[in-house]
C-alpha positions in Angstrom: -60.4 -22.4 -36.4 -57.9 -22.8 -33.5 -56.5 -19.6 -32.0 -52.7 -19.6 -31.8 -51.5 -18.2 -28.5 -48.1 -16.4 -28.7 -45.7 -17.2 -25.9 -45.5 -14.5 -23.2 -42.1 -12.7 -23.3 -40.2 -12.0 -20.0 -37.2 -9.7 -19.7 -34.1 -10.5 -17.8 -33.8 -8.0 -14.9 -30.1 -7.8 -15.3 -29.5 -7.3 -19.1 -33.1 -6.8 -20.4 -32.8 -9.7 -22.9 -36.2 -11.1 -23.9 -37.0 -14.6 -22.5 -39.8 -16.7 -23.8 -42.0 -19.2 -22.0 -41.4 -21.6 -20.5 -39.2 -19.5 -18.3 -35.8 -21.1 -17.9 -33.7 -21.0 -14.7 -31.0 -18.8 -16.2 -30.9 -16.1 -18.8 -29.3 -17.4 -22.0 -27.7 -14.0 -22.6 -26.0 -13.1 -19.3 -26.4 -16.2 -17.2 -28.2 -14.6 -14.2 -31.1 -16.4 -12.5 -34.5 -15.5 -13.9 -36.4 -16.0 -10.7 -35.1 -13.7 -8.1 -35.9 -13.7 -4.4 -34.1 -12.6 -1.2 -31.6 -15.3 -0.1 -32.3 -17.3 3.0 -29.8 -17.2 5.8 -28.5 -20.7 4.7 -28.1 -19.7 1.1 -26.3 -16.5 2.1 -23.9 -18.4 4.3 -23.2 -20.9 1.5 -22.5 -18.1 -0.9 -20.2 -16.3 1.5 -18.4 -19.5 2.6 -17.9 -20.6 -1.0 -16.4 -17.3 -1.9 -14.0 -17.4 1.0 -12.9 -20.9 0.3 -12.3 -20.1 -3.4 -10.4 -17.0 -2.5 -8.3 -18.7 0.1 -7.5 -21.5 -2.3 -5.7 -19.0 -4.6 -4.3 -17.1 -1.6 -2.7 -20.1 0.0 -1.2 -21.3 -3.2 0.2 -17.9 -3.8 1.5 -17.4 -0.2 3.1 -20.9 -0.3 5.2 -20.0 -3.3 5.9 -16.4 -2.1 7.2 -17.4 1.3 9.0 -20.7 0.7 10.1 -20.7 -3.0 11.9 -17.3 -3.7 11.3 -16.1 -7.2 9.0 -19.0 -8.3 5.8 -16.9 -8.1 7.3 -14.5 -10.6 8.4 -17.3 -12.9 4.9 -18.8 -12.8 3.5 -15.5 -13.8 6.0 -14.9 -16.6 5.5 -18.4 -17.9 1.8 -17.8 -18.3 0.5 -19.7 -15.2 -1.6 -16.9 -13.7 -5.2 -18.0 -13.1 -4.3 -20.2 -10.1 -2.6 -17.4 -8.2 -3.5 -14.0 -6.8 -2.4 -11.3 -9.3 0.8 -9.4 -8.4 -0.7 -6.0 -7.8 -3.6 -7.4 -5.8 -1.2 -9.4 -3.6 1.1 -6.3 -3.1 -1.9 -4.1 -2.1 -3.4 -6.7 0.2 -0.2 -7.4 2.2 0.9 -3.7 2.3 -2.5 -2.7 3.7 -2.5 -5.4 6.3 1.1 -4.7 7.4 0.6 -0.9 7.6 -2.6 -1.3 9.5 -1.0 -3.6 12.0 1.9 -1.2 12.4 -0.4 1.7 12.9 -2.4 -0.1 15.6 0.8 -1.0 17.4 2.0 2.6 17.1 -1.2 3.9 18.7 -1.1 1.3 21.5 2.5 1.2 22.3 3.6 4.8 21.7 4.4 7.3 24.4 1.7 9.4 25.9 1.2 13.0 25.2 2.5 13.9 28.7 5.6 11.8 28.3 6.4 13.5 25.0 5.8 16.9 26.4 8.0 16.2 29.4 10.9 15.3 27.1 10.7 18.6 25.0 13.2 21.3 25.9 12.2 24.6 24.3 14.6 27.5 24.1 12.9 30.9 24.3 15.3 33.6 23.2 13.8 37.1 23.5 14.7 38.2 20.0 13.6 38.1 16.4 14.1 34.5 15.4 13.6 34.9 11.7 11.3 35.9 8.9 10.6 35.2 5.3 8.7 37.4 2.8 7.7 37.7 -0.9 6.5 41.1 -1.9 3.9 42.3 0.6 3.4 38.9 2.1 5.6 37.8 5.0 5.9 35.4 7.9 7.9 36.3 11.0 8.7 34.5 14.3 9.5 36.8 17.1 9.6 35.9 20.8 8.2 32.5 19.9 5.1 34.1 18.3 4.2 33.8 14.7 2.9 36.8 12.8 2.0 37.0 9.1 1.2 39.9 6.8 -0.7 40.0 3.6 -2.1 36.4 3.9 -5.6 35.2 4.4 -6.7 34.6 8.0 -7.2 30.8 7.3 -3.6 30.5 6.0 -2.3 32.5 9.0 -4.1 30.2 11.4 -2.7 27.1 9.7 0.8 28.5 9.7 0.6 29.4 13.4 -0.7 25.9 14.1 2.2 24.3 12.4 5.0 26.6 13.7 3.8 27.3 17.2 6.6 26.7 19.7 4.5 25.8 22.7 5.6 22.4 24.2 2.0 21.1 24.3 1.5 21.8 20.6 4.9 20.3 19.6 4.1 17.2 21.7 0.8 16.7 20.0 2.2 16.9 16.6 5.1 14.5 17.5 2.5 12.0 18.9 0.7 12.2 15.6 3.7 11.7 13.4 4.0 7.9 13.4 0.4 7.4 12.4 0.5 10.1 9.7 3.7 8.6 8.3 2.1 5.2 8.1 -0.9 6.7 6.4 1.3 8.0 3.5 3.8 5.1 3.5 1.6 2.7 1.4 1.2 5.4 -1.3 4.9 6.2 -1.2 5.9 2.6 -1.5 3.5 2.2 -4.5 5.1 5.1 -6.2 8.6 3.7 -5.5 7.7 0.4 -7.3 8.2 1.8 -10.9 11.5 3.3 -9.8 12.7 0.0 -8.4 11.7 -1.8 -11.6 13.7 0.8 -13.5 16.7 0.1 -11.4 16.3 -3.7 -12.0 16.2 -3.0 -15.7 19.5 -1.1 -15.4 21.2 -3.7 -13.2 20.0 -6.6 -15.5 20.1 -4.7 -18.8 21.8 -7.8 -20.5 18.7 -9.9 -19.8 16.7 -7.9 -22.4 13.6 -8.1 -20.3 10.7 -5.6 -20.5 10.3 -3.0 -17.7 6.9 -4.5 -17.0 8.5 -7.9 -16.3 10.9 -6.3 -13.8 7.8 -4.7 -12.3 6.2 -8.1 -11.7 9.2 -9.2 -9.8 9.3 -5.9 -7.9 5.6 -6.4 -6.8 6.3 -9.9 -5.6 9.5 -8.9 -3.8 7.8 -6.0 -2.0 4.9 -8.2 -1.2 7.3 -10.5 0.6 8.8 -7.6 2.4 5.4 -6.6 3.8 4.7 -10.2 4.7 7.9 -10.2 6.8 6.7 -6.9 8.5 3.4 -8.7 9.4 5.3 -11.5 11.0 7.7 -9.1 12.6 4.9 -7.5 14.6 4.4 -10.8 16.4 7.9 -10.6 17.8 9.7 -12.9 15.3 12.7 -11.2 13.7 11.4 -11.9 10.2 12.9 -8.9 8.5 16.3 -10.6 8.8 15.2 -12.9 6.1 14.7 -10.1 3.6 18.3 -9.8 2.3 18.8 -13.5 1.9 15.4 -14.0 0.3 16.0 -11.1 -2.2 19.2 -12.6 -3.4 17.7 -16.1 -3.8 14.7 -14.7 -5.6 16.9 -12.6 -7.9 19.0 -15.7 -8.9 15.8 -17.7 -9.5 14.4 -15.1 -11.9 17.5 -13.6 -13.5 20.1 -16.3 -13.1 23.8 -15.5 -12.7 26.4 -16.6 -10.2 26.1 -16.0 -6.5 28.9 -13.4 -6.5 27.5 -11.5 -9.5 24.1 -11.4 -7.9 25.6 -10.3 -4.6 27.5 -7.3 -6.1 24.5 -6.3 -8.3 22.2 -6.3 -5.3 24.7 -4.6 -3.1 24.8 -1.7 -5.4 21.0 -1.8 -5.9 20.5 -2.0 -2.2 22.6 1.1 -1.5 20.9 3.2 -4.1 17.3 2.1 -3.2 18.1 2.3 0.5 19.1 6.0 0.1 16.0 6.6 -1.9 13.8 5.0 0.7 15.7 6.9 3.5 15.0 10.2 1.8 11.4 9.3 1.2 11.0 8.4 4.8 12.6 11.6 5.9 10.3 13.5 3.6 7.3 11.7 5.0 8.3 12.6 8.6 8.8 16.2 7.8 5.5 16.3 5.9 3.7 14.5 8.8 5.0 17.0 11.3 4.7 20.2 9.3 1.6 19.8 7.1 -0.4 16.6 7.8 
């Protein structure tokens, strides 16, 4: 009697799926290779290069439409042609990170030195009580350019004194740190302003009966272009001058309408959004100086 030998079962190291002999090259369940070994230098280079080429293919197609065909990238997305381009949120995040990183590097390299800032500070030192604020038994007072606090933990007092000290050297150090701190928060602030900008678009173009998310796609692409212009601007080319013209052309491509109707809509939108961005920037500067 012939003995029947059962095939030996292997397990996929990725998903645990049972694999019978003869061992195939790939798992039938998840598609991972069944024979694993550390890659050679050549294999690693091929994998890395292939990934870069594939990514750049989508990136360059996306950037071509974004830079040279205003509004077309949004139309491609809304019409369902999405796989060939970088997704709107990923595109916005990538360009914003690159732009803010370059601006922060330039701010650190080209900004005034600590001694130059300190030399330009004029501090008035009146020998009198300059003010106080208190709630219950907790108070903060500034007298003769010295900060005293009552009823607060020592760690809080130290932080308050650090923020409100009136010595020129301390003020100069905080002023020197302001640009970098503002740029650190600028990306998050712009990201939070995107839904508001999309809501403004929905109000301005209420007759188009478009969803808020469709306006958000256009907002992501438009802000991505703005950051792309900032990247070019740091090279010395006055690229930000193209932003108003591009915005009008992109709006007409996506929403339609006459030139004058688009112009007046975007004039009002620009004023409102400009005020909001100005207040946001002011808030970031105050936060960077007082609390960052």
